[in-house]
C-alpha positions in Angstrom: 93.8 -47.6 77.4 90.7 -47.5 75.2 88.4 -45.7 77.6 90.7 -42.7 78.2 91.1 -42.2 74.5 87.4 -42.3 73.9 86.9 -39.7 76.5 89.4 -37.4 74.9 87.6 -37.6 71.5 84.3 -36.8 73.1 85.8 -33.7 74.8 87.3 -32.5 71.5 83.9 -32.9 69.7 82.1 -31.0 72.4 84.6 -28.1 72.2 84.3 -27.9 68.5 80.5 -27.7 68.7 80.7 -24.9 71.3 83.1 -23.0 69.1 80.8 -23.3 66.1 77.9 -22.1 68.1 79.9 -19.1 69.3 80.8 -17.9 65.7 78.6 -14.9 64.9 76.5 -14.8 61.7 77.9 -12.5 58.9 76.4 -8.9 59.0 74.1 -8.1 56.1 75.6 -5.4 53.9 73.4 -2.4 53.4 72.7 -1.7 49.7 70.5 0.4 47.5 68.5 -1.4 44.8 65.8 -0.9 42.2 63.0 -3.2 41.2 62.8 -4.0 37.5 59.6 -3.0 35.8 58.7 -3.2 32.1 58.8 0.2 30.4 58.9 1.7 27.0 62.5 1.9 25.9 64.1 3.0 22.7 64.9 0.2 20.2 68.4 1.2 19.4 70.4 -0.5 16.6 74.1 0.1 16.4 75.9 -0.3 13.1 79.2 0.8 11.6 78.9 3.4 8.9 81.0 5.4 6.4 80.6 9.1 5.6 79.9 10.1 2.0 79.7 13.5 0.4 76.2 14.8 -0.4 77.3 15.4 -4.0 80.5 14.6 -5.8 81.6 15.8 -9.2 84.6 14.6 -11.2 86.0 17.5 -13.2 87.4 16.0 -16.5 88.9 17.4 -19.7 86.4 17.9 -22.6 89.0 19.0 -25.1 92.5 17.8 -25.9 95.3 20.2 -25.2 98.0 21.5 -22.8 97.0 22.9 -19.4 98.1 26.5 -19.3 96.9 27.5 -15.8 95.2 26.4 -12.6 92.8 29.0 -11.3 91.8 27.8 -7.8 93.4 26.9 -4.5 93.4 23.2 -3.7 91.1 22.4 -0.8 89.2 25.7 -1.1 85.5 26.3 -1.7 84.5 27.0 -5.2 81.2 28.3 -6.7 79.3 26.7 -9.6 80.7 28.0 -12.9 84.0 29.2 -11.4 87.0 28.8 -13.7 89.3 26.0 -12.4 91.7 25.3 -15.3 92.6 26.9 -18.6 93.6 24.7 -21.6 95.5 26.1 -24.5 92.7 27.5 -26.7 94.7 28.3 -29.9 93.8 25.2 -31.8 90.1 25.5 -30.9 90.2 29.2 -31.8 91.6 28.4 -35.2 88.9 25.8 -35.8 86.2 28.3 -34.8 87.6 31.0 -37.1 87.8 28.5 -40.0 84.2 27.5 -39.5 83.1 31.1 -39.2 84.8 32.0 -42.5 83.2 29.0 -44.3 79.8 30.1 -42.9 80.2 33.6 -44.3 81.1 32.1 -47.7 78.1 29.8 -47.6 75.8 32.7 -46.7 77.0 34.6 -49.7 76.5 31.6 -52.0 73.0 31.2 -50.6 72.2 34.8 -51.2 73.3 34.6 -54.8 71.4 31.4 -55.4 68.2 33.0 -54.0 68.7 36.0 -56.3 69.0 33.7 -59.4 65.7 32.1 -58.4 64.0 35.4 -58.1 65.3 36.5 -61.6 64.2 33.2 -63.1 60.6 33.3 -61.7 59.1 35.8 -64.3 61.2 34.3 -67.1 59.9 30.8 -66.7 56.3 32.1 -67.0 57.2 33.9 -70.3 58.9 30.7 -71.6 62.1 32.7 -71.8 63.9 29.9 -70.0 63.1 26.3 -69.6 61.4 24.8 -66.6 64.4 22.6 -66.1 66.7 25.6 -65.7 64.4 27.1 -63.2 64.2 23.9 -61.2 68.0 23.6 -61.2 68.4 27.1 -59.9 65.8 26.5 -57.2 67.6 23.3 -56.1 70.9 25.2 -55.9 69.3 27.8 -53.6 67.9 25.1 -51.3 71.3 23.3 -51.2 73.0 26.6 -50.4 70.6 27.2 -47.5 71.2 23.7 -46.2 74.9 24.3 -46.3 74.4 27.4 -44.3 72.4 25.6 -41.6 75.1 22.8 -41.4 77.9 25.3 -41.0 75.9 27.1 -38.3 75.7 23.9 -36.3 79.4 23.3 -36.9 80.1 26.8 -35.6 78.1 26.1 -32.4 80.1 23.0 -31.9 83.4 24.9 -32.4 82.1 27.5 -30.0 81.4 24.8 -27.4 84.9 23.3 -27.9 86.4 26.7 -27.5 84.4 27.3 -24.3 85.6 23.9 -22.9 89.2 25.3 -22.9 88.1 27.1 -19.7 87.3 24.3 -17.3 84.6 25.5 -14.9 83.2 24.0 -11.6 80.0 22.0 -12.4 78.7 22.3 -8.8 79.6 24.4 -5.8 81.6 22.7 -3.1 85.1 22.0 -1.8 87.7 21.4 -4.5 90.1 18.6 -4.0 93.7 18.2 -5.0 94.6 19.0 -8.7 95.3 15.8 -10.6 97.3 17.6 -13.3 99.8 20.5 -13.4 100.5 23.3 -15.8 102.1 21.9 -19.0 100.3 18.6 -18.8 98.6 17.1 -21.8 95.0 16.3 -21.2 92.8 14.2 -23.5 89.2 14.5 -24.5 89.0 10.9 -25.5 90.4 9.6 -22.2 88.5 12.1 -20.2 91.5 13.1 -18.1 90.6 13.7 -14.5 91.5 17.2 -13.4 90.1 17.4 -9.9 87.1 16.5 -7.8 84.5 18.7 -6.1 82.5 17.5 -3.0 79.6 19.1 -1.2 79.9 18.4 2.5 77.7 21.0 4.1 75.4 18.0 4.2 76.6 14.4 4.1 75.3 10.9 3.8 76.3 8.0 6.2 75.8 4.6 4.6 75.7 1.4 6.5 74.4 -2.2 6.2 72.1 -4.3 8.4 71.8 -8.0 8.2 68.8 -9.3 6.4 67.8 -11.4 9.4 67.7 -8.4 11.7 65.7 -6.4 9.2 63.1 -9.3 9.1 63.1 -9.5 12.9 62.4 -5.8 13.2 59.5 -6.0 10.6 57.9 -8.9 12.5 58.2 -7.1 15.8 56.6 -4.0 14.3 53.8 -6.1 12.8 53.3 -7.8 16.2 53.1 -4.5 18.0 56.1 -5.3 20.3 57.9 -2.4 18.7 56.1 0.8 17.9 57.4 3.1 15.3 57.3 6.9 15.6 54.5 8.8 13.8 55.6 9.1 10.2 58.0 6.2 10.4 61.1 8.4 10.9 64.2 6.9 12.5 66.6 9.4 14.1 70.3 8.5 13.9 73.2 9.7 16.1 76.9 9.2 15.4 80.0 8.4 17.4 83.5 9.1 16.0 86.3 6.5 16.2 87.8 8.2 19.2 84.5 7.7 21.2 83.2 11.3 21.0 79.7 12.0 19.8 78.8 14.0 16.8 76.6 17.0 18.0 74.0 16.7 15.3 71.3 14.1 14.6 70.3 12.7 11.2 67.5 10.7 9.8 67.2 7.6 7.6 66.4 8.8 4.1 66.9 5.5 2.1 66.3 1.8 2.8 67.4 -0.8 0.3 64.7 -3.1 -1.1 67.0 -6.0 -1.9 69.6 -8.1 -0.1 73.2 -8.1 -1.1 73.9 -11.7 -2.4 77.5 -11.6 -1.1 77.1 -10.1 2.3 73.5 -10.9 3.2 72.8 -7.3 4.2 70.4 -4.6 3.3 71.7 -1.1 2.6 70.6 1.9 4.7 71.5 5.6 4.4 71.1 8.6 6.7 71.5 12.3 5.9 73.1 14.8 8.3 73.6 18.5 8.3 77.4 19.2 8.6 77.8 23.0 8.9 81.1 22.7 10.8 82.4 20.0 8.5 83.2 17.7 11.3 82.2 14.7 9.2 84.6 14.0 6.4 83.9 11.8 3.4 85.4 8.3 3.8 85.4 8.5 7.6 84.2 5.5 9.5 81.7 6.2 12.4 79.4 4.3 14.7 75.7 4.9 14.0 72.9 4.5 16.6 69.5 4.2 15.0 66.4 4.6 17.1 64.0 2.3 15.3 60.9 2.9 17.4 60.3 1.9 21.0 59.9 -1.4 22.7 56.6 -1.5 24.7 57.9 -4.0 27.3 61.6 -3.2 27.5 64.0 -3.4 30.5 66.7 -0.9 31.4 69.0 -0.6 34.5 71.1 2.3 35.7 74.7 2.3 34.4 76.1 2.2 37.9 74.5 -1.2 38.5 76.4 -3.0 35.7 79.8 -4.6 36.1 81.7 -4.9 32.8 84.5 -7.2 31.9 86.4 -7.7 28.6 83.7 -9.9 27.0 80.7 -9.9 29.4 78.5 -7.9 31.7 76.7 -8.8 34.9 74.6 -7.3 37.8 74.0 -8.3 41.4 70.4 -9.1 42.3 68.9 -9.8 45.6 67.7 -13.4 45.8 64.6 -14.5 47.8 66.8 -15.6 50.7 68.2 -12.1 51.0 71.7 -12.8 49.5 73.4 -11.2 46.6 73.6 -13.3 43.4 75.5 -12.5 40.2 73.3 -12.4 37.1 75.0 -12.3 33.6 73.2 -9.9 31.3 73.3 -9.1 27.6 73.3 -5.4 27.0 72.0 -3.3 24.2 72.7 0.4 23.8 73.1 3.0 26.6 70.5 5.8 26.6 70.5 8.7 29.1 72.7 6.8 31.6 70.7 3.5 31.4 71.8 0.3 29.9 69.0 -1.4 27.8 69.0 -5.1 28.8 68.5 -7.5 25.9 68.4 -10.7 28.2 69.2 -11.9 31.7 66.7 -9.9 33.7 63.0 -10.3 34.3 60.3 -8.0 35.6 60.3 -8.0 39.4 64.1 -8.7 39.8 65.7 -6.5 42.4 69.0 -5.1 41.1 71.6 -3.7 43.5 73.0 -0.3 42.6 75.5 0.5 45.5 78.4 -1.1 47.3 79.2 -3.3 44.4 82.9 -3.5 45.2 82.1 -5.0 48.6 79.6 -7.6 47.4 80.4 -11.3 47.1 78.1 -14.0 45.7 76.0 -15.4 48.5 76.7 -12.6 50.9 73.6 -11.4 52.9 72.5 -7.9 52.0 70.0 -5.5 53.5 68.0 -3.2 51.2 67.9 0.4 52.4 64.6 2.0 52.5 61.8 1.7 50.0 63.4 1.8 46.6 61.6 2.9 43.4 61.3 0.6 40.4 63.8 1.0 37.7 62.6 3.4 35.1 63.5 3.2 31.4 65.7 5.7 29.6 62.6 7.4 28.2 60.8 7.6 31.6 63.6 9.2 33.6 66.2 7.9 36.0 65.6 6.0 39.2 66.4 7.9 42.4 
């Protein structure tokens, strides 16, 4: 009984070995690939930012009174000095007229006082009047002149107050919504807000960068790993919240010299031309700041990167000729190339085609002689 059973087992093992030997090896998948080489790549910093008007003026009441009329269309462009509101001028007109009349009276009094002095001058020399009388007349004339000067200043002040009843635009720009209507009482003491004017043909974009990143950038520049452009300029591009790019490019015009104690960030500001007024004050955008170039950077074509919800990866050709997944940390995309922060090294061979058919460990065959991966600033790989 034992011998026949042993013979059966030996026959089964032999058959299994024969079947394994007859199974063909998997066919290598033909792929295109690029060899990673260090190149100069842009050092791109991405930060959220908020658009601010180039200039903003709050138009406030400088006299107390009733608003009689609004002289502009809300949301329209206004010129500097253009009338915007008219406040009832009758009270200021009455004050001006009263001061003007008092000034005329004071001038007449001063003229008479000077005439008395002129009459007394020869008489005091002849001892026809006392020196004390002459001095009193001279003091009266000087007091009258001082009163005239004081009333002249009061008249100027009354003229200013009267002029403030016509509220004019302090700067040219786009007028906002009127904050008061005809018939409203406005106050000089409270400085009642009437409207706002914003200049948006040029705009600022303000954003904040962590202090640690600022220090890291300074160290990299000092070490020579990042080279700044001549003049130290840093161009900035913007992306709207819907993913579209703003057509213009701005430059950094302000860098904070202190760290915010609450947020641990350093303030930055860029300036942009905005002729079509696509950028609106208060709007949030995504800023891409090109802070020099990395001398030994790495970039891969966009088509070589597989993206997931929270990670990115590429396929590389291992030394044994199989495809292997390599997780990577990506920076910005420039000219169709992803800048790789970490995960790849110089000399790695990154697969750029047939990614849907690839599986980890599958054998691959590189087609032809592939060029090395060029950086975004050096052109695209063929």
